Structures are given as C-alpha cells and as structure tokens.
C-alpha positions as CSV (number, residue, x, y, z in Angstrom):
1,X,79.0,103.6,81.9
2,X,82.2,105.7,82.0
3,X,80.1,108.8,81.2
4,X,77.9,108.0,84.2
5,X,80.9,107.5,86.5
6,X,82.3,110.8,85.2
7,X,79.1,112.7,86.0
8,X,78.8,111.0,89.4
9,X,82.4,111.9,90.2
10,X,82.0,115.5,89.2
11,X,78.8,115.8,91.3
12,X,80.6,114.3,94.3
13,X,83.5,116.6,94.0
14,X,81.2,119.6,93.6
15,X,79.2,118.7,96.6
16,X,82.3,118.2,98.7
17,X,83.7,121.6,97.6
18,X,80.4,123.4,98.3
19,X,80.0,121.8,101.8
20,X,83.6,122.8,102.6
21,X,83.1,126.4,101.4
22,X,79.6,127.0,102.7
23,X,79.6,124.5,105.6
24,X,77.7,124.8,108.8
25,X,78.2,127.7,111.1
26,X,79.0,131.3,110.7
27,X,80.9,132.6,108.8
28,X,81.8,130.5,105.7
29,X,84.3,127.7,106.3
30,X,83.2,127.7,110.0
31,X,86.3,129.8,110.8
32,X,86.9,133.4,111.4
33,X,90.6,133.5,110.6
34,X,91.7,134.4,107.1
35,X,88.3,135.5,106.0
36,X,90.0,138.3,104.0
37,X,91.5,135.6,101.8
38,X,88.3,133.6,101.2
39,X,87.1,133.4,97.6
40,X,83.9,132.0,96.2
41,X,84.5,128.6,94.7
42,X,81.3,128.6,92.7
43,X,82.8,129.8,89.4
44,X,85.4,127.1,89.3
45,X,82.9,124.4,90.3
46,X,80.6,125.5,87.5
47,X,83.4,125.4,84.9
48,X,84.6,122.0,86.0
49,X,81.0,120.6,85.9
50,X,80.4,122.0,82.4
51,X,83.6,120.4,81.2
52,X,82.7,117.1,82.8
53,X,79.2,117.1,81.3
54,X,80.6,118.0,77.8
55,X,83.0,115.1,78.0
56,X,80.3,112.7,79.2
57,X,78.0,113.9,76.4
58,X,80.8,113.2,73.9
59,X,81.3,109.8,75.3
60,X,77.6,109.0,75.2
61,X,77.3,110.3,71.6
62,X,80.3,108.2,70.5
63,X,78.9,105.1,72.2
64,X,75.5,105.6,70.6
65,X,77.1,106.0,67.2
66,X,79.1,102.8,67.6
67,X,76.0,100.9,68.7
68,X,74.1,102.2,65.7
69,X,76.8,101.3,63.2
70,X,76.0,98.1,61.4
71,X,78.9,96.9,59.4
C-alpha cells in the first residue's frame, strides 16, 4: 500500500510540474518575462520518477518476501 501511495504521489508531483512548465498559452509558463532563465524540468522529473519507482519496487519485493516466508 505504501508503494502504491509513493507511485501515486510521484505521478501527481510530476503531472503538476509538467502542467506548470508547459501550461496553456504561449510561450511556456504562460509568461513572456524571464524566458531566458527558463529550463526544461523534464530531466529532473524523470530522475525523481525513476527513484520513486525503484523505492516502490523494493518495498513490493520486501513485502512479497515477507508474505512468502513461512516460519
């Protein structure tokens, strides 16, 4: 359950960051000021999502091992 919440949280944060970065209207951010300082958030989002998925996979794997253990 914790792994599912982790993945859902990461997906929500990623979605919000993408909407903020590539939101409606030209140009990105729906603003024309400070466009020279704009940077693409996609690499950071992908790294954060990969880390969250790895942690979730480790949690699921640990949970499956504990459930399969019969002592």
